[in-house]
ZAMARGU-4260 file (C-alpha; in steps of 0.2 Angstrom, whole numbers, plus 5000, padded with zeros to 4 digits):
<rodrens>
0) 5000/5000/5000 | 5007/5017/4995 | 5004/5031/5006 | 4994/5045/4998 | 5005/5061/4995
5) 5020/5050/4990 | 5029/5054/4973 | 5016/5045/4963 | 5000/5056/4961 | 4989/5049/4947
10) 4974/5061/4949 | 4970/5076/4959 | 4967/5071/4977 | 4954/5079/4989 | 4961/5079/5007
15) 4950/5078/5022 | 4944/5094/5030 | 4954/5099/5046 | 4938/5102/5055 | 4932/5084/5053
20) 4949/5077/5059 | 4948/5085/5076 | 4936/5073/5084 | 4936/5059/5071 | 4938/5040/5076
25) 4951/5038/5063 | 4959/5056/5062 | 4972/5053/5049 | 4980/5041/5036 | 4994/5035/5048
30) 4981/5030/5061 | 4971/5021/5047 | 4987/5011/5043 | 4991/5007/5061 | 4973/5000/5064
35) 4973/4991/5047 | 4990/4982/5051 | 4983/4977/5068 | 4967/4970/5060 | 4977/4959/5048
40) 4992/4954/5059 | 4982/4952/5076 | 4964/4949/5070 | 4959/4941/5087 | 4965/4956/5097
45) 4957/4968/5085 | 4940/4960/5084 | 4940/4956/5103 | 4941/4974/5106 | 4926/4978/5095
50) 4916/4964/5103 | 4919/4971/5120 | 4907/4985/5116 | 4893/4972/5116 | 4884/4960/5127
55) 4888/4942/5127 | 4878/4930/5137 | 4892/4918/5135 | 4910/4922/5128 | 4918/4914/5113
60) 4928/4898/5117 | 4941/4899/5103 | 4949/4910/5090 | 4938/4925/5084 | 4939/4920/5066
65) 4941/4902/5059 | 4939/4898/5041 | 4943/4888/5025 | 4943/4897/5008 | 4951/4883/4998
70) 4939/4871/4990 | 4953/4859/4987 | 4955/4857/5006 | 4937/4853/5010 | 4921/4862/5013
75) 4921/4881/5013 | 4916/4888/5030 | 4918/4904/5041 | 4915/4905/5060 | 4916/4920/5071
80) 4915/4921/5090 | 4912/4902/5090 | 4905/4896/5107 | 4898/4913/5111 | 4880/4917/5114
85) 4871/4934/5111 | 4856/4942/5104 | 4856/4955/5090 | 4840/4964/5095 | 4846/4965/5114
90) 4862/4973/5108 | 4854/4986/5097 | 4840/4990/5108 | 4840/4984/5126 | 4858/4989/5128
95) 4855/5006/5122 | 4840/5009/5132 | 4845/5001/5149 | 4864/5002/5149 | 4867/5018/5140
100) 4851/5027/5145 | 4846/5032/5127 | 4828/5027/5129 | 4823/5045/5125 | 4834/5047/5110
105) 4826/5047/5093 | 4830/5031/5084 | 4821/5035/5068 | 4812/5050/5061 | 4800/5042/5049
110) 4796/5053/5034 | 4782/5046/5023 | 4779/5047/5005 | 4770/5063/5008 | 4779/5077/5017
115) 4763/5078/5028 | 4767/5061/5036 | 4780/5060/5048 | 4784/5052/5066 | 4798/5052/5078
120) 4801/5035/5086 | 4813/5035/5102 | 4824/5020/5107 | 4812/5016/5121 | 4796/5016/5110
125) 4805/5005/5097 | 4810/4993/5110 | 4792/4992/5116 | 4785/4989/5099 | 4798/4976/5094
130) 4793/4966/5110 | 4775/4967/5106 | 4778/4961/5088 | 4790/4947/5096 | 4776/4941/5107
135) 4763/4942/5092 | 4775/4931/5081 | 4777/4919/5095 | 4758/4918/5097 | 4756/4914/5079
140) 4768/4899/5081 | 4785/4906/5076 | 4799/4898/5084 | 4818/4899/5084 | 4825/4895/5067
145) 4808/4898/5058 | 4809/4909/5042 | 4797/4924/5041 | 4794/4933/5025 | 4792/4952/5026
150) 4785/4961/5011 | 4782/4979/5018 | 4785/4997/5012 | 4797/5008/5021 | 4786/5010/5037
155) 4791/5008/5055 | 4782/4991/5056 | 4796/4985/5044 | 4809/4988/5057 | 4798/4982/5071
160) 4796/4965/5062 | 4814/4962/5057 | 4820/4966/5075 | 4806/4955/5082 | 4813/4941/5072
165) 4830/4944/5078 | 4824/4945/5096 | 4815/4928/5096 | 4828/4919/5085 | 4817/4918/5069
170) 4826/4921/5052 | 4819/4936/5042 | 4818/4936/5023 | 4814/4953/5018 | 4807/4955/5000
175) 4808/4973/4992 | 4790/4979/4991 | 4791/4983/4973 | 4794/4965/4968 | 4781/4955/4958
180) 4770/4941/4965 | 4781/4928/4956 | 4797/4935/4964 | 4789/4935/4981 | 4783/4917/4978
185) 4800/4911/4973 | 4808/4918/4989 | 4795/4912/5000 | 4796/4894/4993 | 4815/4894/4993
190) 4817/4898/5011 | 4801/4889/5016 | 4793/4904/5026 | 4780/4900/5039 | 4773/4918/5041
195) 4771/4932/5028 | 4770/4950/5035 | 4763/4963/5023 | 4753/4979/5022 | 4737/4983/5013
200) 4745/4995/5001 | 4757/5009/4999 | 4759/5025/4988 | 4775/5026/4978 | 4774/5044/4973
205) 4757/5046/4965 | 4755/5028/4962 | 4744/5017/4973 | 4750/4999/4975 | 4739/4986/4982
210) 4752/4976/4991 | 4740/4964/4999 | 4733/4959/4983 | 4751/4955/4976 | 4755/4945/4992
215) 4739/4935/4990 | 4744/4931/4972 | 4761/4926/4978 | 4753/4914/4991 | 4741/4907/4978
220) 4756/4903/4966 | 4765/4895/4981 | 4750/4883/4983 | 4750/4879/4965 | 4768/4875/4964
225) 4770/4865/4980 | 4762/4862/4997 | 4761/4880/5005 | 4772/4883/5019 | 4764/4900/5025
230) 4751/4897/5037 | 4747/4915/5042 | 4748/4932/5034 | 4750/4947/5046 | 4743/4963/5038
235) 4748/4980/5043 | 4735/4994/5039 | 4746/5008/5032 | 4739/5023/5042 | 4746/5036/5030
240) 4734/5029/5016 | 4719/5035/5026 | 4725/5053/5026 | 4735/5056/5010 | 4719/5056/4999
245) 4706/5053/5012 | 4701/5035/5017 | 4705/5024/5001 | 4700/5008/5009 | 4686/5006/4996
250) 4699/5010/4982 | 4711/4997/4988 | 4697/4984/4991 | 4709/4974/5001 | 4706/4955/4999
255) 4704/4946/5016 | 4704/4928/5021 | 4698/4926/5039 | 4706/4908/5040 | 4724/4915/5036
260) 4724/4934/5038 | 4728/4943/5054 | 4726/4961/5056 | 4741/4969/5064 | 4732/4984/5071
265) 4719/4973/5080 | 4731/4961/5089 | 4746/4972/5093 | 4737/4981/5107 | 4733/4964/5115
270) 4751/4958/5118 | 4764/4963/5131 | 4778/4976/5129 | 4789/4964/5138 | 4798/4950/5129
275) 4814/4941/5134 | 4827/4938/5120 | 4831/4921/5114 | 4850/4919/5117 | 4858/4912/5101
280) 4874/4904/5096 | 4886/4916/5087 | 4884/4907/5071 | 4865/4905/5071 | 4857/4913/5056
285) 4851/4931/5057 | 4843/4933/5040 | 4842/4927/5022 | 4842/4941/5008 | 4840/4936/4990
290) 4850/4944/4976 | 4840/4952/4962 | 4840/4937/4951 | 4847/4947/4936 | 4859/4932/4933
295) 4847/4918/4935 | 4838/4910/4950 | 4840/4922/4965 | 4853/4916/4978 | 4848/4917/4996
300) 4863/4925/5005 | 4864/4919/5023 | 4871/4930/5037 | 4873/4925/5055 | 4872/4934/5071
305) 4888/4938/5079 | 4899/4942/5064 | 4886/4953/5056 | 4884/4963/5072 | 4902/4966/5074
310) 4905/4971/5056 | 4890/4982/5053 | 4893/4991/5069 | 4911/4995/5066 | 4909/5000/5047
315) 4895/5012/5052 | 4905/5019/5066 | 4921/5022/5056 | 4915/5025/5038 | 4902/5038/5043
320) 4913/5044/5058 | 4897/5043/5068 | 4896/5056/5082 | 4882/5057/5096 | 4874/5073/5088
325) 4873/5066/5071 | 4857/5064/5061 | 4860/5051/5048 | 4851/5047/5032 | 4853/5032/5020
330) 4840/5034/5006 | 4840/5015/5002 | 4826/5003/5005 | 4827/4990/5018 | 4823/4977/5005
335) 4841/4978/5000 | 4857/4974/5009 | 4861/4993/5011 | 4845/4995/5021 | 4848/4980/5032
340) 4866/4985/5036 | 4865/5004/5036 | 4847/5009/5040 | 4843/4996/5054 | 4858/4986/5061
345) 4873/4997/5060 | 4865/5013/5065 | 4855/5006/5079 | 4871/4996/5086 | 4879/5013/5088
350) 4864/5022/5096 | 4862/5033/5080 | 4847/5044/5075 | 4842/5040/5057 | 4829/5045/5044
355) 4818/5031/5038 | 4812/5038/5022 | 4797/5030/5012 | 4796/5042/4998 | 4805/5044/4981
360) 4818/5058/4976 | 4806/5068/4965 | 4789/5067/4974 | 4780/5079/4977 | 4794/5089/4969
365) 4812/5087/4963 | 4819/5095/4979 | 4812/5082/4991 | 4829/5075/4996 | 4836/5093/5000
370) 4820/5098/5009 | 4822/5083/5021 | 4840/5087/5024 | 4835/5104/5029 | 4820/5099/5039
375) 4830/5087/5050 | 4847/5095/5049 | 4855/5079/5042 | 4874/5078/5045 | 4878/5062/5036
380) 4869/5058/5019 | 4871/5041/5010 | 4863/5038/4993 | 4866/5030/4976 | 4874/5037/4960
385) 4858/5033/4951 | 4849/5045/4962 | 4863/5058/4960 | 4863/5057/4941 | 4844/5059/4941
390) 4844/5075/4952 | 4858/5082/4942 | 4847/5083/4927 | 4836/5096/4936 | 4851/5108/4939
395) 4855/5120/4953 | 4838/5128/4956 | 4830/5114/4966 | 4846/5113/4977 | 4848/5132/4980
400) 4831/5133/4989 | 4837/5123/5004 | 4850/5125/5018 | 4862/5110/5017 | 4875/5118/5029
405) 4871/5104/5042 | 4880/5091/5030 | 4897/5085/5036 | 4899/5068/5026 | 4892/5062/5010
410) 4892/5044/5004 | 4888/5033/4989 | 4883/5015/4987 | 4877/5003/4974 | 4889/5005/4959
415) 4905/5015/4955 | 4901/5033/4954 | 4907/5042/4938 | 4918/5057/4940 | 4905/5070/4933
420) 4892/5064/4946 | 4905/5064/4960 | 4911/5082/4957 | 4892/5088/4956 | 4889/5079/4973
425) 4905/5086/4981 | 4903/5103/4974 | 4884/5107/4974 | 4878/5096/4988 | 4893/5095/4999
430) 4898/5113/4995 | 4916/5107/4993 | 4918/5104/5011 | 4911/5087/5014 | 4921/5071/5010
435) 4912/5058/4998 | 4914/5040/5005 | 4912/5030/4989 | 4909/5013/4997 | 4911/4996/4988
440) 4903/4981/4995 | 4890/4967/4991 | 4875/4958/4998 | 4887/4944/5001 | 4900/4955/5010
445) 4887/4961/5023 | 4896/4978/5025 | 4909/4990/5017 | 4925/4981/5011 | 4933/4995/5001
450) 4930/5012/5007 | 4938/5029/5011 | 4937/5034/5030 | 4931/5052/5029 | 4944/5061/5040
455) 4959/5049/5035 | 4958/5045/5017 | 4963/5058/5003 | 4950/5055/4989 | 4951/5052/4971
460) 4934/5054/4962 | 4927/5037/4957 | 4939/5027/4968 | 4934/5016/4982 | 4951/5019/4989
465) 4957/5006/5002 | 4952/4991/5011 | 4942/4992/5027 | 4949/4984/5043 | 4951/4965/5042
470) 4949/4965/5023 | 4964/4959/5012 | 4961/4962/4994 | 4972/4956/4980 | 4970/4956/4961
475) 4972/4940/4950 | 4974/4938/4932 | 4964/4925/4922 | 4976/4911/4927 | 4974/4915/4946
480) 4991/4923/4947 | 4993/4938/4960 | 4997/4954/4952 | 5008/4967/4961 | 5008/4986/4960
485) 4998/4994/4946 | 4987/4981/4939 | 4970/4976/4933 | 4960/4960/4934 | 4949/4950/4946
490) 4946/4957/4963 | 4947/4944/4976 | 4949/4943/4995 | 4962/4932/5004 | 4953/4930/5021
495) 4936/4933/5028 | 4930/4947/5039 | 4916/4944/5052 | 4902/4950/5041 | 4904/4939/5026
500) 4890/4928/5020 | 4891/4910/5027 | 4882/4901/5013 | 4868/4901/5000 | 4853/4896/5010
505) 4850/4877/5006 | 4863/4876/4993 | 4881/4875/4999 | 4887/4868/4983 | 4881/4884/4974
510) 4890/4894/4987 | 4906/4886/4984 | 4905/4885/4965 | 4900/4904/4964 | 4912/4912/4975
515) 4927/4900/4978 | 4929/4887/4964 | 4937/4899/4951 | 4952/4903/4962 | 4954/4891/4976
520) 4960/4900/4992 | 4951/4916/4988 | 4933/4924/4989 | 4929/4929/4971 | 4919/4945/4971
525) 4914/4944/4952 | 4920/4961/4950 | 4935/4968/4940 | 4946/4980/4948 | 4961/4991/4944
530) 4974/4996/4957 | 4984/5012/4952 | 5001/5018/4956 | 4996/5025/4973 | 4988/5009/4979
535) 4970/5015/4976 | 4957/5002/4970 | 4945/5007/4956 | 4930/4995/4954 | 4928/4992/4935
540) 4911/4983/4936 | 4906/4965/4935 | 4918/4953/4927 | 4904/4950/4914 | 4905/4968/4911
545) 4923/4967/4907 | 4925/4966/4888 | 4940/4958/4880 | 4943/4967/4863 | 4957/4960/4853
550) 4966/4954/4869 | 4963/4970/4879 | 4953/4969/4894 | 4941/4985/4894 | 4930/4991/4908
555) 4913/4995/4903 | 4912/5007/4918 | 4926/5017/4910 | 4918/5018/4893 | 4902/5023/4901
560) 4911/5037/4911 | 4918/5044/4895 | 4901/5044/4886 | 4893/5053/4900 | 4906/5066/4900
565) 4899/5072/4884 | 4887/5087/4887 | 4873/5078/4877 | 4873/5062/4887 | 4863/5059/4903
570) 4866/5041/4905 | 4875/5027/4896 | 4877/5008/4897 | 4890/4998/4888 | 4889/4979/4884
575) 4899/4967/4873 | 4894/4960/4857 | 4903/4946/4847 | 4914/4952/4833 | 4922/4941/4820
580) 4939/4949/4821 | 4941/4956/4838 | 4932/4943/4848 | 4921/4956/4856 | 4916/4974/4853
585) 4908/4988/4862 | 4889/4991/4860 | 4884/5007/4869 | 4866/5013/4874 | 4865/5031/4877
590) 4851/5041/4885 | 4851/5059/4880 | 4848/5075/4890 | 4832/5084/4886 | 4831/5093/4869
595) 4846/5084/4862 | 4845/5076/4845 | 4852/5058/4842 | 4861/5059/4825 | 4876/5054/4815
600) 4886/5069/4820 | 4883/5065/4839 | 4888/5047/4836 | 4904/5052/4828 | 4908/5065/4843
605) 4905/5051/4856 | 4916/5039/4847 | 4930/5052/4846 | 4928/5056/4864 | 4930/5038/4870
610) 4945/5036/4858 | 4953/5052/4865 | 4949/5047/4884 | 4954/5029/4884 | 4962/5025/4867
615) 4958/5018/4850 | 4955/5001/4856 | 4940/5007/4866 | 4931/5015/4851 | 4913/5009/4851
620) 4907/4999/4836 | 4889/5003/4840 | 4880/5017/4848 | 4861/5016/4850 | 4849/5029/4856
625) 4841/5023/4872 | 4826/5034/4878 | 4826/5023/4894 | 4837/5009/4900 | 4830/4992/4908
630) 4832/4994/4927 | 4827/4984/4942 | 4816/4993/4954 | 4832/4997/4965 | 4839/5006/4950
635) 4852/4994/4944 | 4854/4992/4925 | 4850/4974/4919 | 4865/4972/4908 | 4860/4954/4904
640) 4845/4961/4894 | 4856/4974/4885 | 4868/4961/4880 | 4853/4951/4872 | 4846/4967/4863
645) 4864/4970/4856 | 4864/4952/4850 | 4846/4953/4844 | 4841/4938/4855 | 4823/4939/4858
650) 4822/4926/4872 | 4825/4937/4887 | 4820/4925/4901 | 4813/4932/4917 | 4810/4950/4917
655) 4800/4951/4933 | 4813/4962/4941 | 4811/4976/4928 | 4803/4992/4934 | 4797/4996/4916
660) 4797/4981/4904 | 4791/4992/4889 | 4808/5000/4888 | 4814/4983/4881 | 4802/4984/4866
665) 4808/5002/4862 | 4826/4997/4863 | 4823/4982/4851 | 4814/4994/4839 | 4829/5006/4839
670) 4843/4994/4837 | 4858/4999/4826 | 4854/4994/4808 | 4872/4988/4805 | 4871/4977/4820
675) 4857/4966/4813
</rodrens>
């Protein structure tokens, strides 16, 4: 690792503001290096110190971390704090209320789809509601180890339910409330859930969604495909629906099956606010979370109690430099791993005050994000590059109406951020005084693995910078050989950290084949990566988004960044297409900014720009106009679909995760004629 500020400076660096360093947990880069060295050379000592902040009914009996990453030496496994007993819910709630006297501190400011709907929930109130929900689930027959499916919008009841599962030792499987009945059915069946918790409906912007009807369709599909495992459906009445546009119960026409359905509102008041936690083994499962399914059948990623507690709490504390007076806001949905780790478990483990946001960035106006930041005096703001690029299109006017002076740290998650968006975020939203922590991690990693620390790491726009504590990355070539110094290839990790996934639920073979078989001895992320002269890591996108043109490995993310640097382009996506001479060539989809025309002149300009920024080898063969791109409901571009469009393959498989399937028809109709 090269210390920033040495003789090699590849790009302009943005150094941490001095005011932030004064009280920071990791105040400078030398401190980071010392802690990192300790985490790698003395992992037991390092993680024992982290564990000392939490309550253990029984301490561990052996090494903090035990593992095998080499498939040639036997089954892959990771164990953390083996022999210990604890409870996640106790550590994030009871410990804060009873031991730290934080019962009156606000845990969540809930902000609804409409700005008129909001609620403050203290740690004491949260504990009471979670205990009620725990007793209710037990009353419905849920026991330790049972799986509970949760299909709820971003309302407080979602947090109550997941923490109640953690309290009684049930395993929650949260399904994003924008997924289809088929997707919900598939996840319920795979994890054999015994209870489904849902809501009658939700507004997403102006659109009313009948969640209960979708849930019922999913359960019917489960019954058609196999013997149904769900015995009860617990239904929350979304109270905001009864005030946003008057009482819309008749409009929803919520289906009801008295033999199966239980009304949350009617039964929650009948159970006690006291519930003893179930003391769990450190490696007992905490939750299952399914990947989006864009690469085939969804994988049920399994995380366990103790390791996930240690890792999410520490990454939250250090990456966001959490301070007691912070108001923190992560705009993700809890249906994704970002919401699990950095809305619920990580912040609560640190006694943080967070925003729980149900809305969307542009409803009821395009300044909604900035309005919420001003309203709650948000200090730490964590969002996706997709949202940043969306809001960039509306210019400065919506931002300048609001006071964003409370902000201290900005963060990005979900994909590498292109430099243009990074600069806009840093300069316009952060007013050039807030570091941007560009975090790289996955559902599988449980928490940040490559990330800057805001007071310690000099930043390079677009780089995830350096590994977090306990994480040991390396870069391999196609033959599995480690590459030293400046290099580009496969990003892998040499050892586990406490928060890494333990298996694919019910399919250990798939777990080993997916993550460990290609390069024995390493966890394979599936991402390409570049390490520069200064030791900074740059995520190049999925390996299947790395394109081999005439023997040269090209990063689609790099080409996309070049295209979006052009003033006419709002968004770009690049995929590979077979080529008779080169092997593969670049096929680019570009979405233009308003009032810009797609024509031959623009295509030539874009090709020239890519050639100039990257080199002649990266010149695209095809550039297609794309009024919209196929995205999942979480905003991720489905590149599998784009590859099939580029190749004119009409059999697209499962498109249930697409937010707008009509986009695909439009793209097929506008394919480049020469690509036929």
